[in-house]
Structure formats: structure tokens, C-alpha cells
C-alpha positions in Angstrom: 127.0 367.1 117.9 131.3 367.7 118.1 133.3 364.1 118.2 136.7 363.1 116.6 137.3 360.0 114.7 140.4 358.3 115.2 141.3 354.7 114.7 139.5 352.3 117.9 141.9 350.9 120.3 141.5 347.4 122.1 140.1 349.2 125.3 137.5 350.7 122.9 135.9 347.2 122.1 133.6 347.2 125.4 132.2 349.9 123.9 132.3 349.1 120.7 130.4 346.1 121.7 127.9 347.5 123.3 126.6 349.6 120.8 126.9 346.3 118.8 125.0 344.1 120.8 122.5 347.3 121.1 121.7 347.1 117.4 121.6 343.4 117.0 118.9 343.3 119.6 116.9 346.2 118.7 117.1 346.8 115.2 117.7 344.3 111.4 120.5 346.2 111.0 122.7 343.3 111.9 120.5 340.0 110.5 121.5 338.0 113.9 119.5 337.8 117.1 122.8 336.2 119.3 125.1 339.2 121.1 128.2 338.6 120.2 130.8 338.2 123.1 134.0 341.0 123.8 136.8 337.9 122.9 134.2 337.7 119.0 134.9 341.4 119.1 138.3 341.2 119.9 139.1 338.3 117.0 137.3 340.5 114.8 139.4 343.6 115.3 142.5 341.3 115.5 141.8 340.5 112.2 140.6 343.5 110.8 143.7 345.1 112.2 146.3 342.0 110.7 144.6 342.6 107.4 145.1 346.4 107.2 141.6 347.4 107.3 140.5 350.4 109.5 138.6 350.4 112.6 137.5 354.0 113.3 135.5 355.4 116.3 134.3 358.6 116.9 134.4 359.9 120.2 132.8 363.2 122.2 135.4 365.4 123.8 135.3 363.3 127.2 136.6 360.5 125.0 133.8 358.3 124.8 132.8 355.9 122.0 129.8 357.1 120.1 130.1 354.6 117.1 132.3 352.8 115.3 132.5 352.2 111.5 135.2 349.6 109.5 135.5 347.7 105.9 137.1 344.8 104.6 137.4 342.3 102.3 133.8 341.6 99.8 134.0 337.9 98.8 137.3 337.9 100.0 137.4 334.4 99.0 137.9 335.3 95.3 141.1 337.0 94.0 138.7 339.1 91.2 137.1 341.3 93.7 140.4 342.7 95.6 139.2 346.2 94.2 136.2 346.2 96.3 135.6 346.7 100.0 132.0 346.3 102.2 131.7 348.3 105.1 129.8 348.9 108.2 129.1 351.7 110.7 126.7 351.7 113.9 126.4 355.0 116.4 125.3 355.2 120.1 121.4 354.6 119.8 121.7 358.3 122.1 123.9 359.8 119.5 121.8 359.0 116.0 121.0 361.4 113.3 123.4 364.1 114.6 125.9 363.4 112.1 128.3 360.7 113.9 128.0 358.1 111.1 128.6 360.6 108.4 132.0 361.8 109.3 132.5 358.1 110.3 132.0 356.9 107.0 133.4 360.0 105.5 136.9 358.4 107.4 136.9 354.9 105.9 136.9 356.9 102.2 140.6 358.0 102.4 141.7 355.2 103.6 140.1 353.1 101.2 141.7 355.1 98.3 145.3 354.8 99.8 144.5 350.8 100.0 143.6 351.4 96.0 140.0 350.2 96.5 137.8 350.8 93.9 134.3 350.3 95.2 133.2 350.5 98.9 129.9 347.8 99.0 127.3 348.3 102.0 124.3 346.2 102.8 121.2 347.4 104.1 118.2 346.0 105.2 115.6 347.1 102.4 113.0 348.4 105.4 115.7 350.9 107.0 115.0 353.7 104.8 116.9 356.1 107.3 120.2 354.2 106.1 119.0 354.0 102.6 119.1 357.8 102.6 122.1 357.8 104.3 124.3 356.3 102.0 122.6 358.0 99.1 123.3 361.4 101.0 127.1 359.9 100.8 127.3 359.2 97.3 126.0 355.5 97.4 123.4 354.0 94.8 121.1 351.2 95.0 122.7 348.4 92.9 120.6 345.2 94.5 117.6 344.2 96.1 118.2 340.8 97.3 114.1 339.6 98.5 113.4 337.8 101.8 117.2 336.5 102.8 117.2 337.2 105.8 115.4 336.3 109.0 114.7 338.1 112.5 112.5 339.1 114.8 109.7 336.4 112.6 109.8 338.1 109.4 111.7 337.7 106.1 113.8 340.4 105.9 114.9 342.0 102.4 118.7 343.4 101.8 119.7 346.0 99.5 123.7 346.6 98.4 124.5 350.1 97.6 127.7 350.7 96.2 130.1 353.9 95.6 132.8 354.3 93.4 136.0 355.7 95.2 137.9 356.2 91.8 136.3 357.4 88.3 134.2 354.3 87.2 135.8 352.9 84.2 139.4 353.6 84.3 141.3 350.6 83.5 143.3 349.3 86.0 146.5 350.0 84.4 145.8 353.4 84.3 144.8 354.1 87.6 146.6 356.7 89.8 148.4 357.7 86.4 150.6 354.4 87.1 150.2 350.6 85.9 149.2 348.6 88.9 148.1 345.0 89.7 146.5 343.4 87.0 143.3 340.8 86.0 142.5 338.4 88.2 145.7 336.3 87.8 148.7 338.6 89.0 
């Protein structure tokens, strides 16, 4: 399927909301049963963009939103994690498995690198084999499996964390990109 990935705009939020609420209603990809509201999505969008984080959409030639992806702070209350982000990607139910999710996640990677992020994390329901395989194909690896940390549809849910390095693992922070950047937690 042909799709163009671009920065989301405020007028994309109703379509983003519809995709998100369908995911909430019909899957364990998001551990809530409560549908989101347009005001909540507006607040989410404003917070992401104000923090300098991307919200990307894939649109078809007619301009219809096919999916969206974003990332934000991972454990943001702690400055030592500032080089790590957690992403999310959701695709409209009728166009899943057509490459839309792939182009959305791939659009996030260079943005995260430009923001000098080192690791991207994804939290995935452990029973969602398709999403786990999808992330493995994109270079993510399983790093944690949390048992029965969520509950939805009357069942306990396991959560898998997957990660992908955005630059070479193990390179000292002082040598990233051939120049001195940042420092330890205190800087």
C-alpha cells in the first residue's frame, strides 16, 4: 500500500483517536478499557510536540490517516534515562500487515538519533506474537518479560519490553558523534 509519512497536525487527531480507540476496544495493545476522548488526545499531542517529540502519521494518497507513531520519555522522572525513549505505533484495523507500521517506526529512528537518543524501547503484550516479530524484524530485541503486570478482558497480561540501539552500544557518552556531549546524571 502506498503511504506518505509526515508530521501529524491537529486536524489529524480525530483519525488518530479513532485508531487508538479501536485498538483499546479490540486488543491488549493498550492496557485500558476506557476509550480516550478528543480532549485527551489533544493534550497528548500538545505535550509530545511541546517536549520536541514527534507524532507521525501515515496517510494514503487521499490524505486519510492509516496509522500513527510517536515516542516520548521513558521513565521521564529520572534524568539518567534521558537518552532513552519509548515508542508507540498503531495502524488502522483495515490496513494492518501492509507495511504501514514499518514505515512509521522507521520514520521515528532518524528523529530519535537527531535528538541524541541512544535506545528506543517498546512495551508489547507478551501474547502479541505478530507485534513481537514485527519489532524483531526492525532490529528490536527482547530484554524483559514482566508476568501478570496488566489486566484486561478478565485476564492477567504479561508485558514484554523490547529495545533497539540507535547508535553503537557501549560507546562512551563523551565519544558519541565524535564530540563531547552531556555527561553523567548530574550534568
